[in-house]
ZAKERO-134196 format. One record per residue (C-alpha): residue in three letters; z, y, x. Coordinates in steps of 0.5 Angstrom, whole numbers, plus 2048, in hexadecimal, padded with zeros to 3 digits. Each point is the difference from the previous one (the first is absolute). Example, Ala and Ser with C-alpha at 12.3 -4.5 7.8 and 13.67 -1.06 7.14 Angstrom:
# ZAKERO-134196
ALA8107F7819/SER7FE807802/
# end
This chain:
# ZAKERO-134196
MET80F83B988/ALA7FD804806/LYS8017FD807/ILE803804806/GLU7FF800807/LEU8067FC803/GLU803805805/ARG8008057FA/LEU8037FB7FB/ILE8067FF805/SER800808801/LYS8008017F8/ARG8067FB800/GLY804805804/LEU8027FB806/LEU7FB802806/SER7FC806801/ARG7F87FE800/LYS800800808/GLU8067FB800/ALA7FE7FC7FB/ALA7F97FF803/LEU8047FE807/ALA8047FB7FC/ILE7FA7FD7FD/LEU7FC800807/GLU8067FC803/GLY8007FB7FA/LYS8078027FD/VAL7FD8017F9/LYS7FE7FA7FB/VAL7FD8027F9/ASN8017FA7FB/GLY8037FC805/GLN7FA800805/VAL800804807/CYS7FB806800/LYS7FE804806/VAL7FB8057FE/PRO8038067FD/LEU7FA8027FC/THR8007FA7FC/TYR8008027F8/PHE8057FC7FC/ASP8038017F9/SER806805800/ARG8047FA7FC/CYS7FF7FC806/ILE8067FD804/ILE801803806/GLU8057FD806/ILE801804806/ALA8047FC806/GLY8027FB7FB/ALA8038057FB/ARG7FD8027F9/ALA7FD807800/VAL8038027F9/ALA7FE8077FD/GLN805805802/LYS8048057FB/MET7FC806800/HIS803807803/TYR7FE807800/LEU802805805/ILE7FF808801/LEU801803807/ASN800807802/LYS7FB7FF806/PRO802804806/ARG7FB803804/GLY7FE7FC807/LEU8007F97FD/ILE7FA7FB800/VAL7FF7FD7F9/THR8007F9803/ARG8047FA801/ASN7FE7FF807/ASP7FD805805/GLU7FC7FE806/LYS802806803/ASN8087FF7FF/ARG8008077FC/ALA8068017FB/THR7FE7FD7F9/VAL8028017F9/TYR8047F9800/GLU805803804/CYS8028047FA/LEU8017F97FC/LYS8057FD805/GLU8057FF7FB/TRP7FB7FD7FB/LYS8037F97FF/GLY7FA7FD7FB/PRO7FA7FD801/LEU7FA802804/ILE7FD8077FD/GLN7FA804802/ALA7FE8077FF/VAL7FC8027FA/GLY7FA804804/ARG801804806/LEU803807802/ASP7FD802807/GLN805801806/ALA8008087FF/SER8017FF7F9/GLU8077FF7FC/GLY8037FF7F9/LEU7FF7FB7FB/LEU7FE7F9802/LEU8017FA7FB/PHE8027F9803/THR7FF7F97FB/ASN7FF7F9801/ASP7FC8007F9/HIS7F9801802/VAL7FD8007F9/TRP8048077FF/ALA7FE802807/GLU7F97FF7FF/LYS8008047F9/LEU803806804/MET7FB800805/ASN7FA7FE7FD/PRO7FB806800/LYS7FE7FE7F9/THR8078017FD/HIS800807802/VAL807801801/LYS802807801/LYS803801807/ILE804807801/TYR801803807/HIS803807803/VAL7FC802806/GLN802806804/THR7F9803803/ASN7FE806805/PRO7FD8047FE/ILE8018007F9/PRO7FA7FE7FC/SER7FC8057FB/ALA8007FF7F9/GLU7F87FF801/MET8027FA805/LEU8057FD7FB/GLU7FB8007FA/GLN7FB7FD805/PHE8057FA802/SER8027FF7F9/ALA7F87FF7FE/GLY7FF7FB805/ILE7FD801807/LEU7FB7FB804/LEU8047FC805/ASP7FC7FA804/GLY7FA8027FB/GLU8047FE7FA/LYS8038067FB/THR8087FF7FF/LEU8027FF7F9/PRO8038077FC/ALA807801802/LYS805806800/PHE801805806/GLN8058057FE/LEU804805804/ILE8078007FF/ARG803805805/SER7FE804806/GLY803804806/ASP7FC804805/LYS7FD7FB804/ASN8007FA7FC/GLY8017FD7F9/TRP8017FA7FC/ILE7FB7FD7FB/GLU8017FA7FB/VAL7FB7FB800/GLU7FF7FB7FB/LEU7FB7FA801/TYR7FD7FA7FC/GLU7FD7FC806/GLY8027FE807/LYS7FB802806/ASN8037FF807/ARG803807802/GLN7FD8037FA/ILE8048067FF/ARG800802808/ARG7F87FF800/MET7FF8047FA/LEU804806803/GLU7FD7FF807/THR7F98017FD/GLN8038077FF/LYS803801807/ILE8077FF7FC/ASP8067FD804/VAL8057FB7FD/LEU807802802/ARG8037FB7FC/LEU7FE7FB7FA/ILE8057FD7FC/ARG7FF7FB7FA/VAL8048027FA/GLN7FE7FC7FB/ILE7FC7F97FE/GLY7FE7FF7F8/ASN8068027FD/LEU8057FF806/LYS803806803/LEU803800807/ASN8058057FE/ASP807800804/ILE7FF7FA804/PRO803802807/LYS7FB7FF806/GLY7FF7F9802/GLU8047FD7FB/TRP7FE7FB7FA/ARG8027FD7F9/GLU7FD7FB7FB/LEU7FD8037FA/THR8037FF7FA/GLU7FC7FC7FA/SER7FE8067FD/GLU7FD803806/LYS7FC7FA802/LYS7FD8007F9/SER7FE807800/VAL7FB800805/
# end
């Protein structure tokens, strides 16, 4: 059985965030197999017995949520600048601690997943699994067909070529248009940065799908739990 850092192990059991777990460990509130451990990065077998402030830390039931993230929210639990975060949308959530799966930047919106199942989350976010993510992007000006072909084939970002993707125009007006982008990797602000290479501004960026999970008609700022079939579909 592989060994895991204690702070991460506590987080994987869905009781505290890694930051909260590290603090509890440093304060001497955590026992592992009956012994106090004050080093957050100490490795332990995942089957070990953990107590936090005298209470045994039992693994929680796994939960999976889908949120329609509004524009302007930060994807973090605690922001040092006191900006509004996505967790304000989850005020009515009564279950265990859950974490966002991946990120959407402050100006982006759409499908965002939350779970306390770290194995499931890592499967979705691991670059090696190439889970598709689909975005609808409003741009100004409208990219030419040649540009869309270049983006789809891959371009250089930070000295590395992006993986093949799908960039296609889905509708257009006089000054701006909407393109659909299907990615199989997740470089930081990838779509925005790719379009910036051709001096194309992003007016809106909405994630509408991850794997086989679709945003559909979830209202802005609202969430629901995934069904069993949805959870397995990705």
